[in-house]
C-alpha angles and dihedrals in degrees: 000000000000123000118228120192124201112205109196091021089162086083081093102179093051091044089052093054094048092049091050089053092049097050090049087074108077090196089068094058110133095033119149116236119197117188123201131185134146092223109082095202095049091046091051091052092045091052093050091048092047093051091051093049099043100037107172093341093089143019108240126201130174126212135185086189110076098202091052089053092049097048108123095357121165095188130023120196112198118199103150122149107199112214094012123212096339093057090048090055089051090051089058105034100051096048089045090060087061093048096258111142120205133177107193104354097195104105114042129337124070093311095047094048094051094041087056094047093053091045097052096075089053090049090052091054094043092050091050091052092048091051090050103046110012109019095162095050119122109238111213108194122203096161117114142262078055102185095045093047095049090045090052092048095049108112092014095081131027099232126027133153125176116222130202131164096218098103093047096048092041089057092046087053094047091050089055092047093056094038096240121131111253091233090062099053129087123200148167124206131178141163130085129326112288088004105061120130132231100239097174128024114171149145118205091339094311115127104233096193094092089062088068091060097079111126097250109160092203093054091047088063093065122093094224094053090047091052091047092052092050100037102031095233131081118237118230102229133070122279088249091059096038094054095067097048095069133060100231108072125034099064095049115085091200092055092049088056097040093051097032093235111183107219111210093014095148092059088061091045091049092051089051091049091053090049092048091051090052091049090051092047092051093047091051093048092046095047093245127154118270122221097233117189135159122246106205088234119167100235096071090044092052092048091049093049094049093046097044103025092239107156118233141160117228133164116252139179109233141153113286102246097164092312096121109024099201096050121079118276112250097027119115117258135181114235141149113282128198114221130194138126090307093061136247117335118187118221123229112233101181121220124356120223104281096243091053093046090050092057091044091053091057089052091046091052091060089049094049096049092047093050092045091049089061096039093050098033091233116148091192089067089060088059091045090054090055092045091059096039105115100225096038094047092049093048108040141043119243092254090052092049092053093045091049090051089051091052094047091048092053092045096052092041114156093018089074127077107276095241091055099053091099 
């Protein structure tokens, strides 16, 4: 049976959800699950959780050595967060000293750029191991910043797709907003990760967009609704995410209040994640019952489709090889992908509406400069990425941007590629 490797399995709660999804497919019974993490305690907890969830449906092994875990893999699920909670705090606290407000800080912006830079060395090592011991494996990346990481990996491994649940849960939410069962809607979305656009939203040929136009004062105080009303298309990530990808909001106190934008939200989420891990650890050690629930994530669905030939459509982050005609070739875009026994096949969607493509191109520019900074070993390109980032550029002077980059570089130190520690 197929071998599935979890890299960063110490992200115990996420690992738990993915495993619950996998064991829900009887056709995957007998699969081999290999767990890898560099933290012995987290790996021990992940292994105990995995054995409880899978029972006799899978053979579970745990590995501190990544290459040993990867040996012979068919599928590799990457969910590593380099630097963990402490690095996340740094990504918020240093920019905040300069007056730069962030909400999630994992995609673009100061937090996204430095999260990418400290992840790239790990991706180099992971790609080398995959080439050595499982070159045909499909790498399913969940690690943020999604678009930068997949762009950086392109050419380093044979098969990679970036996965995010934002399109799926956006459409579940939109179906609820217009009071139509999710199973009855059809939709197409495309763009870049965390800033794709709902291009079609229908039921039985009826355009459901007009149902969002009701004058609901509560809805009007959400960033995504505000962007939809002004741009004509709904973005596929939360208002908290969406707020920090544009230049108009984060540095205006009035806009923070009008749209209820929670500055520093991811710090609170990260604290909750740490607390949830500790609760899970203590339950496992004490023999308590785990609350095991599936997550509807794409990775288990892709694995099931490839193993069984069951056709599905998922949303994936892949290199733009003619998929979106008015975004740059070679960047990473999020588009519908058909999946069956032959693998994952991205679907070309043509041109985005010009206003949506214009916002995506600003996002892509940050991605490109960050990836090139690592590829070329040029610290100036890190500063250039921050200079063109919409929220950073709207909030800070050039001197402040460069000083902030210097401070973040010193703070992250050895986590960064050696050539970029200046």
